[in-house]
N, C-alpha and C positions, 0 to 999 in steps of 0.2 A: 685551396687556391683562391687567389683574389680574382676579382672580376676583370681587372686589367690584364692579368696573365691569361685568362681564358680568352679575352678578346684578341690578344696578340697571337695566340695559337690559332684561333679561327681565321685571322687575317692571313696567316702564313700557309694555310691549307687551301686546297682547291675549292671552287665554288660549290660543287656537288656535295662534298664532305661537309662543308659549312651548312648547307641547306638541310642535310640529314641531321646534323647535330642540333640545329635550331628546332627542327620538327620534333626530335626526341625530347629536347628541353621543354617545348610547349606541351607535349603530351604528358610528360612527367609533372609539369606544373599543374595541369588540369587534374591529374590523378591525385596529387597532394591536396589540392583544394577540395575535391570531392570527398576524399578520405577525411579531411578536417571537418567537412559538413556532416558526414556520417557520425563522427565522434561527437560533435555538438548535439546532433539529434539523439543519439544514445544517452548522452549525459542528461539532456533535458527530460527524456522519457524516464530515466532512472530517478531523477529528482521528483518528478510527478508521482511516480509509483511510491516513493518513500513518503511523500506527503499523504497520499491516499492510505497507505498502510498505517501511518500514525493516527490518522483520523479514524480508521476502523478500530484500532486498538483502544482509542479513547471512548468510542461508542460502545465497544464491548465491555469496557470497565463500567461505564455508566449503566448499561443494561444489567450487568451482574449485580450492581448495587441496588437497582430497582427490583430485581428478582429476589434478592435477599430480603428487602423490605416487605414484598408481597408474601413471601414464605412466612415471615414473622407474623404478619397480620392473619394469614390463614391458620397458623398454629394457635393464635389467640382465639380465633373464631371457632376452631374445633374444640378448644377447651370449654368455651361457653356452651357449645352444642352438647358436649358430654355432660356438663353440669346440668343443663336443662333436661337431658335425657334421664339422668339420675333423679332429678326432682320429679319428673313425670312418673317414673317408676314408683317412687315413694308415694306420690299422690294416688296412683292406681291401687297400691297395696292398702292405703288407708281407706279408699272407697270400697274395696273388696271386704275389708274387716267390718265396715259399718253396714254393708248390705247383708252380711250373714248373721 
């Protein structure tokens, strides 16, 4: 319906009915506006959560890369420690042979 048609119908009805129709229209308008605001809030919250999630994912990836690098360094350090342990054992055996 067009606005002019609605206005013609309201003019032809009684004053009480017109007042009730206008009140219903105003209430419905407020409801739609509030609903629109709620949708906008939910949308903005959703966008914020998406941004935070992508930030967390990138931080997780970065931490995983750093963890991999640390594990690699630890593996190399343990190899050096094992080599030193083997060398110490050899030196102890050499000392035992010389002392006997």
